[in-house]
C-alpha positions in Angstrom: 28.1 -8.4 -1.2 24.7 -7.8 0.3 21.9 -10.3 0.8 18.3 -10.3 -0.5 15.9 -9.2 2.2 13.6 -12.0 1.3 15.6 -15.1 0.5 19.1 -14.0 1.8 20.8 -14.9 -1.5 23.8 -12.8 -2.4 23.1 -9.5 -4.3 25.7 -7.2 -5.9 26.6 -4.3 -3.5 25.0 -1.0 -4.1 27.4 1.3 -2.3 30.9 1.5 -0.8 32.5 3.9 1.7 35.3 5.9 0.3 37.1 8.4 2.6 34.2 8.3 5.0 31.7 9.1 2.3 29.0 6.9 0.7 29.7 6.2 -2.9 27.0 4.6 -5.0 28.4 1.8 -7.2 27.4 1.6 -10.8 24.5 -0.9 -11.1 25.6 -2.5 -14.3 22.9 -4.6 -15.8 21.6 -6.5 -12.9 17.8 -6.6 -12.6 17.5 -4.8 -9.2 19.2 -1.7 -10.5 17.5 1.7 -10.9 15.8 0.3 -14.0 13.4 -1.8 -12.0 10.0 -2.0 -13.5 7.9 -0.7 -10.6 6.3 2.4 -12.1 7.1 5.0 -9.4 7.3 8.4 -11.0 10.3 10.6 -10.7 14.0 10.1 -11.1 15.7 6.8 -10.6 17.0 7.4 -7.1 13.6 8.5 -5.8 12.0 5.5 -7.5 14.5 3.2 -5.7 13.7 4.8 -2.4 10.0 4.5 -3.0 10.4 0.8 -3.9 12.2 0.2 -0.6 9.5 2.0 1.4 6.8 0.0 -0.6 8.5 -3.3 0.2 8.8 -2.4 3.9 5.3 -0.9 4.3 3.1 -2.9 1.9 4.8 -6.2 1.4 6.5 -6.8 4.8 3.8 -4.8 6.7 6.2 -2.8 8.8 4.3 -0.1 10.7 4.6 3.6 10.2 6.2 4.2 13.6 8.9 1.7 12.8 9.5 3.1 9.3 9.8 6.6 10.9 12.3 5.1 13.3 14.3 3.6 10.5 14.3 6.9 8.6 15.5 8.7 11.7 18.2 6.3 12.6 19.6 5.6 9.1 22.0 8.6 9.1 23.3 9.3 5.6 22.0 6.0 4.2 19.0 6.7 2.1 16.3 4.0 1.7 17.7 2.6 -1.6 20.7 1.4 0.4 18.8 -0.3 3.2 17.8 -3.5 1.5 18.7 -5.5 -1.6 16.4 -7.8 -3.6 17.7 -10.6 -5.9 16.4 -10.9 -9.4 14.1 -13.8 -8.5 12.5 -12.0 -5.6 12.4 -8.8 -7.7 10.1 -10.6 -10.1 7.8 -11.5 -7.2 7.9 -7.9 -5.9 6.9 -6.7 -9.4 4.0 -9.1 -9.4 3.0 -8.0 -6.0 3.1 -4.4 -7.1 1.0 -5.0 -10.2 -1.6 -6.9 -8.1 -1.5 -4.1 -5.4 -2.3 -1.5 -8.1 -5.1 -3.7 -9.5 -6.6 -4.2 -6.1 -6.5 -0.4 -5.5 -8.2 0.1 -8.9 -10.9 -2.4 -8.0 -11.4 -0.9 -4.5 -11.9 2.5 -6.2 -14.5 0.9 -8.5 -16.3 -0.6 -5.5 -16.2 2.7 -3.8 -17.8 4.3 -6.9 -20.6 1.7 -6.7 -21.1 2.2 -3.0 -21.3 6.0 -3.5 -23.9 5.4 -6.2 -26.0 3.2 -3.9 -25.8 5.8 -1.1 -26.8 8.5 -3.6 -29.8 6.4 -4.6 -30.8 6.1 -1.0 -30.4 9.9 -0.5 -32.5 10.6 -3.5 -35.3 8.2 -2.9 -38.2 7.9 -0.6 -40.2 4.9 0.3 -43.2 3.8 2.4 -41.2 4.1 5.6 -42.3 2.0 8.5 -44.7 -0.2 6.6 -44.7 -4.0 7.2 -42.9 -6.2 9.7 -39.5 -4.9 8.7 -40.4 -1.3 8.2 -38.6 0.0 11.3 -35.5 -2.0 10.4 -35.7 -0.9 6.8 -35.8 2.7 7.9 -32.9 2.1 10.3 -30.8 0.6 7.6 -31.3 3.5 5.3 -30.6 5.9 8.1 -27.4 4.0 9.0 -26.2 4.4 5.5 -27.0 8.1 5.5 -26.2 9.1 9.2 -24.3 6.3 10.9 -24.7 3.9 13.9 -28.5 4.0 14.3 -29.1 0.5 13.2 -27.4 -1.1 16.2 -29.9 0.6 18.6 -32.9 -0.6 16.5 -31.7 -4.2 16.2 -31.1 -4.4 19.9 -34.6 -3.1 20.5 -36.3 -5.6 18.2 
């Protein structure tokens, strides 16, 4: 038996060693089999490997250097063998994944709005430098278009 990476409850084994070789065990019908509902594209084995990398990188926040170290030191054990997830925790992983995808979708939407505002600034002209905030107004617009100029203006004011 293996243990769930999150709650340490028992999970069915995924592999066995037979004659010094790794042999994948049939997954039966348990929930954390290759039929998990995370929608990674590709064959089942690659999807399982991507799920493990997703759990380590995005849920557990293990850094890229450490992930590379794990990949380099794992020998013949592919990522799908590194960890197990019980059915209860798999449900939480699936919710995390759906939320992660939704956040990414919303971030893309926000980036589209930001791009549109920047485009409006690029395509518009105003009465630059007029009024008490004219210099600051101009610096803000320049910061959006060119970068880091606003800090110098604010310090000068």
